[in-house]
Each structure stands twice: as C-alpha cells, then as structure tokens.
N, C-alpha and C positions, 0 to 999 in steps of 0.2 A: 636142399630140403630143410625146412624149418619146422620145429615142433613147438607147440604152445603148451604152456602149463595149464593143466586142467584142475580147477579147484584151488590152485595156488594163488591166492590173492595177497601175497606178502606175509602169509602166516607160516609158522614153522611146522614142518611135517614130523611125524614120530620117528621115521627112519630116513637115512640119506637116500636120495634118488640117485641112481647110478646112470651116468651118461657116457656114451662113447664119443670119440672125436667126430664120427659121422653124424651123430645126433645134434651136434652144435652147428649153428646158433640155436639156442632154446629161448623162447619168449615167455616171460611171466607178465601177464596182463594185469593192470590195475594194482601195481605193487605199492602198498601203503607207505613204505618208507620214502618213496619218491616224493609223495605229497609233503611229507615232513621235511625232506631235504629242500624242496622248492620254497617252503615258507621260511626255513632257516636262511636260505640264500637271499631272500628278500630282506630279512632283518639285517643280514650281513651287509648288503648293499646300502641300506638306509644308514647303518652305523658308520660305514665308510664315508659316505657323502657328508654326514654331520661332522665326523672327525677331520676330514680334509678341510671343510669350511672353517672349523674352529682353529685348526693349526695355521691356516693361511691368514686368518684375522690376527692371530698372535704374532705371526711372522711380520705382517705388515705394520703392526704396532711397534714391534722391535726395531724394524728398519726405518720406518717413516714417522715414528712417534716423536713427541716433543723432547727437547733436550732437558727441560726442567718443568716441574709442575708445582704450582702454588698450592700449599696445603694449609687449611685453617688450624687454629690451636687445638680444636677438638679432635684432630686427626683426619686422615684422608677418607674420602667417601669411597664407595665400592669402585666407581668409575675411575677415580684418581689412582686407586691402588692398582687397577689394571694397567693404567698408563705408566705407573712407576715400575711395576714388575710384570712384564708380559710373558715371562718364561712359563709360569703355571698354565697360561692359556694354551701355549704350544704343547705342553705336557698332556693336558686333557685331550687335545686333538689326537696326539700320537697314541694315547691310551685307548681312545675309541677305535682307532685304526687297528691296534693290536687285538682288541676284543673282537672286532668284526672278522678278523682273519681266523679266529678260532671257533666261531659260532657253528659253522656247517660241518666241521671235521668229525665230531662224534657221530653224526648220522652216516657219513661215508664209512666209518669204522663199523657201524651197525650193519650196513649193507654187505660189507666184506665178510663179517661174522656170519650173517645169514647164509651167504653162499657157501662158506666153509662148513657150516653145521648141517646144511640140507642137501648138498650136492657133492658127488664124488666122480672124478674122471676115471674111467676104467678102459682097459684095452678090449680087444675083440674076444679074449678068453675070459673076461669077467674079473680080471685082476686089476688092482690099482695101477694106473698108468703114471710113468715118470717122464712122459714125452712133453709135458707142459702142465698148465693149470687152467682152471675155469675163472674167468673174470667177468664182472658185471659191466654192462654198458647202458647208461641211462638214456632212454629215448623219450620223445614227446608223448604227452597224454598219459604219463604215469606208468610207462612200461619199462621193464628191466630185461635186457637181452643178455643172456649168458653166452660168452664167446670163448673159443679156445685160443690160448696164448702159448706158442711153442716155447720150450725150455731155452732154445737158442736166443730168443728175444729177451729173456729175463736176465741173462748174464751180461748183456751188451753194455 
C-alpha cells in the first residue's frame, strides 16, 4: 500500500506528519527541492567535465611539453607562461573538480532536513518508533518517496 502526499508540494507543514511503518512508502509528488537538485547536478556535471578537460590539458603539457621555451626580452607571453609552468593549469582543473563535488550536497542536506522537520516515524500506539528511520528516495519526474530503513541496516 502506498500513500500519496496530499497538498505537500515540497513545502513545509506546520506540524509533523506522523507515519507508521505500514504507511510507508509514502510518495510526495512534485517535490520542489528535487528540481533544485537536478539543476545543481547538471551544474556539477558541467564543472566536472570542464575540470577534467583542463586538468588533462595541464597534464599533457607537463608530460609532453617542450624541454625549453624561447622567451623575448619583454618577458613571456601568456601561452609561453603556460608552457613554462603547467602546474597552475592542473590546479585549476582539480579546483573545478573539487567545487563540482560540493555543488549538490547542500540540496541533499535540505531534503534530509525537510524529512526530519516534517515527518515522524511512530509505532502502532502513536509513540515515536526506534525501529528505524524515514529516508527519502528521489524518483523521476520530481517525486520524493519516503521509505522505512530498519535500525539494523543503519549500524552495518
């Protein structure tokens, strides 16, 4: 049996909705944070590809670059400087990879906070349950499915 969130479009409710294990999975349709997460993942993928490309170019210059570079009296041009010192190119690529790995994480934290603030797992007597927790599972088309995770799987 699967319940659907009525009126929950990703907005916070004034009090926690109490769910029993039997009522899970629970589907929240058109969850707004999923759209935000998808756009952040696209940005993350773009930054990753650019970062990998820049790091590879820097690595190739480092490995296969010239042994020496002729520089004029006025100093090296930008291209000559890149050939002389390819390390910063690799550093920029790695920095973009680092940034891309941290773009989507805040949205995942927001989703977990939403679940914690708006839903509570209870037993059949209406008391808070210690048998497990509620976790969110992201589904296609912007839906969030709340599922039960037993306590035994959390300590593994």
